[in-house]
C-alpha angles and dihedrals in degrees: 000000000000102000089212088068110098127223108260116224123207110183120217115246093207112055117194129235113259114248124248108272090219093062106034099126117176127301097349102108128052134197129246097259141040134190123240132189122176132209135202132155096253100047100024113207105353148154102043111196146159110221138167114289105258142141119288123242109219134162114254083236093059105137095231090070094053107032103024100236096165134124134176146183135208130208137143143233116217131202114224125213090254093054100259123135118227133190119205115229096321091168089067092053089049092050090050090047090058092046088055089049091054094050094045094045093246118144110256121246128226104264090218091056092049091052093045090051091052094047094045093049094047088049090054092047098039093125088061093064106105118226100199114115111271094019129111143158110268114217116207115188113181142166126211131184107243101175110126101232138118108217135094107258137097111290121246096213128056143167123219112199140174124204129181132217129183106226143187126194115338094228108063099288095318124118123198094351112146115257131216115237127200114207105223113223103171110041125050132213102203145350133212111278093026129095101275092116095058131068099246121152095235091066090064096043088053090054097053099086094055090042090055090049091051093050091049086057090051098260128132100212146008124243107207125216124210116287096230108050100009091224111090122082116244118166146310120257096263102012147046115246133235134187128199109208123174092341094310130102126233131187132166113267118241106265107167095275100064124079115243098233122205092217089047089056090046092052092049091052092047096048091049089049088055090055095247114139112249122199124196106192146118107294120197114213087224090061089053090051091049092049087052092050090050094050092247100113102094105169140356122197141166127223129208144131096258100051098017094205122011115190114213116225098178138022119192115196117171104311093338122103116194112199112199127202091341084293091297129126113270123232092243094051090047092050093050091048094049093044094051097042091046088057093045092051093044094247096121138039114280097218093164096052094240102143129075122198118227 
């Protein structure tokens, strides 16, 4: 794209009524406008525009439908008490977007353009950012292969889009309520050398069957084990996972089949700043169970953009049920949640330089 080309803005002539803040949910409501950028081999990425939110028109032969070339990101905009709008570490999401592009054979996008598009769209939709505690404006950038062609190869045409959604708590109106996690011991999410480390849509489609099984058993999420030996902890369906054992924090190391979460990285930096030892290593689920039996497993929590921190109240592995903190939120999880969200909402000093004002 020629960076002298400006982002066109076509204002919607039919603005929607804003949803009730008490019943936002997650990912159910969408704002009045969206951003679109097209790609072809002649023009490269071109025609940046903000247009009314509306259905797409795609050929039934668009390659995304047949071969799954699709990636996405997720970040949020937050309204501060003094009326400012803050983004949280958008540079990291943009870096990860381009890593996903590389792995999925999608042309990379200029990071400055992506950031400009996010900022401009959030500016246009500023009135959609909810100001009730715990709410935010979810930002979903994504890329799909649009070339009309049936054949297994990288597409030559794409759309990069950004849509926005005002959201409440990720877990059905609850915030920082411990979740129940089912450790999956039959199906696997990803394998080394695969695409588990990128945010491609197929990863999530492959996880649905095990997630459905977990829900039928009364659990909120699945904790995946490694795809080779089925013994090492990897990640939860929508979160990275952490364990606090004997006053120290452990999380699976990035190994090519685990997503490099932005909140994961933030938690690691925070915990180190607090002087608490952090270990990124291979963690066997059996070792977690032994720590639980020995009374050494103090807290378990997940991290992710959607929920920020999700304390875990129960882990079920095979016939073993590990009940944690009487299914109550631990003090460490609570401190992490409050520290990160206070930075996100501009209530605390941002000593790490994580926020960007819109």
